[in-house]
N, C-alpha and C positions, 0 to 999 in steps of 0.2 A: 106830718112830721118832717122836720128839716133834714136835709142831707148833710151828713158829716163829711162825706167824700163824694164829689161828683167829677167824673172823668168823661171828657167828650172828644172823640176822634183822636186819641193819643197815638202818636207815632214816635218810635225810638229807633234811631239808626246808628249802628256801630260800623265805621269803615265801609259804608255802602251796603251793609247787611241790615235789612229791616227786621228788627227784633220784635217790634210791636207795629201792627198795621191797622190803624184807625179804631182802637179799642175804646168803648164807652161803657161806663157802669155807674151806678149810684148806690151808695151805702148809707142807710138811714142812721140817724143818731141813736146810739145804744144798741145797734144791731151787730150780730156776728155774721160776717159775710165770707164765704169761701171761694178760693180760686183753685181749680183742679185741672189736671192735664199732665201728659207725660213730660219728661225732662226736655228742656228746649222749647216749651210751648209759650214761654214769655211771662210766666206767673211771677217769678222773682224780679224780673226786669220791671214789671209794673210797680211793685213795691219800691224798687230803687228809684224809679222815675218820680214817685211821690216825694221821696226824701231828698231828691236832688243828686243822687249818686249815679243816675243814668241820663244821658243827653236827650232831652226832648226836642224832636225835630218839628213837630206840629201838634195841634190839639190843645185842650185846656184842662187844667187840674184845679179844682176848687176845694178848699178844706175849711170846714166850719164857716161857709159863706164868703171866704176870702180867696180870690183867684191868685194863684201862685205865679210869680215871675221866674226869671232864670236862677235866682239865688234864694236861699232860705235864711230867714233871720232867726235870732234867738227865740223870739216868741213862738215861731213855728215848732222848734225843737222842744219847747216846754209843753206844747200841745200834742205833738206827735212823736212817739218813740217806737223803735223797732227792736224786736228780739230775733236774733239770727239763729240759723240752723245749728251751728257748731259751737257749743259752749267752750270747747278747747281753744278755738281760734279767736273768739270774741272777748276773752278775758286775759289780761296780761298775767302770765304764770308767776312772775316775781313780785307782784303787788298783793298786799293784804286786801281782804274783802273791804275793810274800812277805807282803804285808799281808793279802791275801785268805786265805792259809793260816794266818797268825798268829792271826786273829780267833777261829776256833773253839777254838784251844788256850788263848787268854786267857780266853774265856768259861768254859771247863771247868777252868781252873787247872792245866793240864798243863805239867810242867816240862821234859821232854826235847824241847823244840820244834825245836831245830836238827836233831836226828837224824830226827825225824818228817817235817819239811819235805823234807829231802834224800831220804828213803826214798819219800815220796809222789810227788815229782816224777820220781824215777827209775822208779818203778813204772808211771807212766802214759806213759813214754817221752819225757819232756821234758828231764830233767836240770837241773842247777843253773844252767845258762846262761840259763834263762828266769826265774830267781827275781826279778830286779829290773826285768823288763819290765812295762809297763802292759797291762791287759786289752784296751784298744782297739788295741794294737799287734799283737795275735794274730789268727790266722785262726780261722774258726768251729770247725774240728777241734781246734786248740790250746786254744781257750777251753773246749771241752767236756772236754778232758783235764784242764784246771785244775779244772773243776767236779767231776770224778770224784776228783781228788787231794784236793780239799777235803772231799768226802764220806768218803774213806778215812782221813783223817788222825786221826780220833778212834777208829779201829779198831772200827767197828761190826760186828755180826754179820748185819745185814739191810740191803739196799739197795732202796729203792723207786725205780723208773726210769720216769719219765713221758715216753714218746716220746723217748728220749735222743738219737736220731740223725735225727729227722724234719726238723730245720732244716739238715742238712748235705748236701753233694753226695754222690752215690752212692759214689764211690771212697773218700771219707773215712768214710762210714757204715760200710763194711765194716771199716776199720781200727779204728774205735771199738768196734764190736761184738766184734771179736776180742780187743781189749784187755779189755773187760768180762768176756768168757768166761775169759780167762787169770787175771784178778784173782779171779774167783769160785772157780776151781779152786785157786789158790794159797792164798787166805785162807779157803777153805771157807765162803763166804758164802751166804746165802739171798737170792734175787732175787724181787721181785714186779714184773713189767714190763708196762707199758701200751704197746700199739701198735695202729694201724689196719692195719698191714702184716702180712699173714698169713705171708709168707715170712720176715720177721724173727723172728716169734714161734716158728715151727716150727724155725728154726735155733737159737734161743737157749733155748727152754723145753721141759721134759719134758711138762708138763701145762698146760692152759689152760682158761679159762672164757669162753664167748661171752656178751656182754651186749647187751641192747636195751632202750631206754626205762627204764633204771634197774633192770632185772631180769636175773637169770641165765637164759639160754636153755638152755644145756647145758654140761657139763664133758667135756673130751676129752683124750686123749693127743695129742702132736704127730703120731705115726704114724697115728692115726685120722683126723686132719684131712688129712694128706698123701694118705692112701688114700681120701678122700671117704667114710669110714665115719661119717657124721653122721646125726642123726635129725631135726633141726629144719630147716624150709624156710628160715628166716632164715639159718642157717649155710650152706646150699647156695647161697643168693643171694650171700652174702659171698664164697664160693669162686669163684663165676662172675664176680663183679665183679673179683676180684683177678687173674683170668686174662686179663682184657681182653676186648675184643669180637672175636668171630670173624665175619668176613663170610661170609654164606651164598650170595650171588649172585655 
């Protein structure tokens, strides 16, 4: 199976701070792959490096067989879309849902806009009744559904998901995760997903990479993580922390 995303020896440096230190990974076509680790481990930086939002100092990024240069062209953004953590920050509050969905279509000169907008809203479970509402009139879960619709409207093959449910209530989180899983299956998408929540990653992803201080600690399958078949102490500590504190006395 061909790799949808291949990263080799990736280095990202911000003002002499090495945010990523020679990270390599491979995500297969149609796979859902997770990145876990505590805050500051470099997970989101890796997604941003793929999209051209973080400065790559060394290493190679290949997407769907094409090695990326310093800039990203329109064809890249039709193929790769990102869903950000905060639906409050990623959608303009004074724009209607219709306008938010029209924008990527206009940028890419796509003609069948009507059909795509209806399909995207339908697919994320909102329907056309939401089309002329403003982002500030929507709940957090509804906003994130609009953000997902906006990512899907260009019909990409890869979605980069940066903590897509961490700003949502637990009950809404489950709904959005189930929606993402359904969309991936239906559209045969590739996911690269960042989360600090191990339960979410094991539910959503087949394989995952544990990161610490900008480096890869180990690569595991979801079942290895669930079964605690891990080799690094750091991963064991993450597992312990995710299970909460057990009172001994």
